[in-house]
C-alpha positions in Angstrom: 124.9 57.2 8.2 127.7 57.8 5.6 131.0 58.9 7.0 130.4 57.5 10.5 132.6 54.7 11.9 131.4 52.7 14.9 133.7 50.9 17.2 132.1 47.7 18.3 133.6 46.3 21.6 134.4 42.6 21.8 131.8 40.3 23.4 133.9 40.0 26.6 135.8 43.1 27.3 138.7 43.0 29.7 138.2 44.5 33.1 138.8 48.3 33.6 141.3 49.9 35.9 138.8 52.6 36.5 136.4 50.0 38.0 139.0 48.4 40.1 140.6 51.6 41.3 137.7 54.1 41.0 138.3 55.5 44.5 141.9 56.3 43.6 141.0 58.0 40.4 138.3 60.0 42.1 140.9 61.1 44.7 143.3 62.2 41.9 140.5 64.1 40.1 139.6 65.9 43.3 143.0 66.8 44.7 145.7 66.3 42.0 144.4 67.3 38.6 144.0 71.0 37.7 140.5 72.5 37.9 139.8 74.2 34.6 136.2 75.3 35.4 136.9 79.1 34.9 138.6 78.4 31.5 135.7 76.1 30.5 133.1 78.7 31.4 134.9 81.4 29.4 135.4 79.2 26.4 131.9 77.7 26.2 129.9 80.7 27.4 131.9 83.8 26.1 128.8 86.0 26.7 129.0 85.2 30.4 125.7 83.5 30.7 124.5 80.4 28.8 121.0 80.4 27.4 118.3 78.5 29.3 118.2 74.8 28.5 121.7 74.8 27.1 122.8 71.1 26.9 126.4 70.3 27.9 128.1 66.9 27.8 131.2 65.9 29.8 132.8 63.0 28.1 134.9 60.7 30.2 133.4 62.4 33.2 134.7 60.0 35.9 133.3 61.2 39.2 131.4 64.1 37.5 133.7 66.9 38.5 133.0 69.3 35.7 129.4 68.3 35.1 128.6 69.1 38.7 130.6 72.3 38.8 128.9 73.7 35.7 125.4 72.6 36.8 125.9 74.3 40.2 127.3 77.5 38.6 124.7 77.7 35.8 121.3 76.3 37.1 119.7 77.2 33.7 121.7 74.6 31.8 121.6 70.8 31.9 124.7 68.8 32.0 125.2 65.1 31.3 128.3 63.1 32.2 129.2 60.1 30.1 131.7 57.4 31.2 132.4 53.7 30.8 133.0 53.1 34.5 129.9 52.3 36.4 131.6 52.8 39.7 132.8 56.2 38.8 129.3 57.0 37.5 127.9 56.0 40.9 130.3 58.4 42.6 129.2 61.1 40.1 125.6 60.6 40.9 126.3 60.7 44.6 128.2 63.9 44.1 125.3 65.5 42.2 122.8 64.3 44.8 124.8 65.7 47.7 124.6 69.1 46.0 120.9 68.7 45.2 121.6 69.3 41.5 118.4 68.6 39.5 120.0 69.8 36.3 122.8 67.2 36.3 122.6 63.6 35.1 125.0 60.8 34.2 124.9 57.9 31.7 127.0 54.9 30.9 128.4 55.2 27.4 131.4 55.0 25.1 132.8 58.2 23.6 133.6 56.3 20.4 129.9 55.8 19.7 127.6 58.3 21.4 123.9 57.7 21.4 123.1 61.4 20.9 121.5 62.6 17.7 123.7 64.6 15.3 123.7 68.3 15.8 121.9 67.9 19.2 124.4 69.1 21.9 125.3 72.8 22.6 128.7 72.3 24.3 131.1 69.5 25.2 133.8 69.2 27.8 136.7 66.8 27.4 139.5 66.6 30.0 142.4 64.1 29.9 140.2 61.6 27.9 142.5 61.3 24.8 145.3 59.9 27.1 143.5 56.5 27.2 140.9 56.1 24.4 141.6 53.5 21.8 140.8 55.7 18.7 141.2 59.4 19.2 140.1 60.3 15.7 136.8 58.4 16.2 136.1 60.1 19.5 136.8 63.6 18.0 134.5 62.6 15.1 131.7 61.8 17.5 132.2 65.1 19.3 132.0 67.0 16.0 128.9 65.0 14.9 126.8 65.6 18.0 127.6 69.3 18.4 125.0 71.6 16.9 126.2 74.2 14.4 127.6 77.0 16.4 128.2 74.6 19.3 131.6 74.6 21.1 133.8 72.0 22.7 136.6 72.5 25.3 139.5 70.0 25.2 142.3 69.9 27.8 145.2 67.4 27.5 148.3 67.2 29.7 151.7 67.9 28.1 154.0 66.4 30.9 154.5 62.7 30.3 156.1 62.1 33.7 153.4 63.8 35.8 150.6 62.3 33.7 151.9 58.7 34.0 152.0 58.7 37.8 148.2 58.2 38.4 147.9 55.5 35.8 151.0 53.8 37.0 149.7 53.8 40.6 146.5 52.3 39.5 148.3 49.4 37.8 150.3 48.9 41.1 147.1 48.9 43.1 145.5 46.4 40.7 148.0 43.8 41.9 146.2 43.5 45.2 142.7 43.2 43.6 141.0 40.0 42.6 141.6 40.5 38.9 145.2 39.8 37.9 147.2 42.8 36.7 147.6 42.6 32.9 144.0 41.9 32.1 142.8 45.5 32.0 141.8 47.3 28.9 143.6 50.5 29.7 147.2 51.1 28.5 150.0 50.6 31.0 151.3 54.1 30.2 149.4 57.2 29.4 150.1 58.4 25.9 150.7 62.1 26.0 150.4 63.9 22.6 153.0 66.3 21.3 151.9 69.8 20.3 152.0 68.9 16.6 150.0 65.7 17.2 147.5 67.5 19.2 147.0 70.2 16.5 146.8 67.5 13.8 144.1 65.7 15.7 142.0 68.8 16.4 142.2 69.9 12.8 141.1 66.5 11.5 137.5 67.9 11.7 136.2 70.8 9.6 135.7 73.2 12.5 134.5 76.7 11.7 136.9 78.1 14.3 139.7 76.7 16.4 141.7 78.3 19.2 144.8 76.3 20.4 146.6 77.3 23.6 149.5 75.8 25.5 151.0 76.4 29.0 153.6 74.5 31.0 151.4 71.5 31.8 148.4 71.5 29.5 147.4 72.0 25.9 143.9 73.3 25.1 141.6 73.5 22.1 138.4 75.5 21.9 136.5 74.5 18.8 133.3 75.9 17.3 131.3 74.0 14.7 130.5 76.2 11.7 127.0 77.5 11.0 126.5 75.5 7.8 122.7 75.1 8.0 120.3 77.9 7.1 117.8 77.7 9.9 116.0 80.3 11.9 117.6 79.0 15.1 121.1 79.6 13.8 120.8 83.0 12.0 123.0 84.7 14.6 126.7 84.9 13.9 128.9 82.8 16.2 130.5 84.8 19.0 134.2 85.5 19.0 136.3 82.7 20.4 137.1 82.9 24.1 140.6 82.8 25.5 141.6 79.6 27.2 
């Protein structure tokens, strides 16, 4: 498809810290990282209730924190968590099963090249993913591609370099006691926190219909809506006003 760039991984990828230290990352996600579920709900579903069969993706889902939270809060939607770590996906599936969530699923995949059709997803959640991806612009391009016209995405990225680097640094230290020698992992040794101008520049690299950027002491947020560019009976309604992050 013209305009699409695919990132093809090497034949033998290095090991992943998120495989070696999946238990530690899951612990951080549960007890250390901020829970943005209320902000996500307001941003993605400003009317208060999503329509039946609304399809939501959580990219870089890890242990499935938001996919499960949203599925539990809105039983009429279906969430899919996508991640490269099979061990974290196993934890996510166990989390959903323990909550008897029939409307929540998980898939192994790369956010640089999603298998979803263009214009096929209603909403996307991305939290802390841009800290570690190899090509931020390619990931955002995929988010824009798969969202349907009128669809929304919620993006949350930390602003504190010191606090953000602690979990990844601890994972590198823990890796020294595993079977795989430290230094062979594909993740960076230091999380790359974006400045506010860099974050804004990344978000505005796609032709969104509407963008709402917000900042607080620890996080920067983007709520983006894809413009209704197609004349179709399904998309005759005007997009709702942007929610407040």
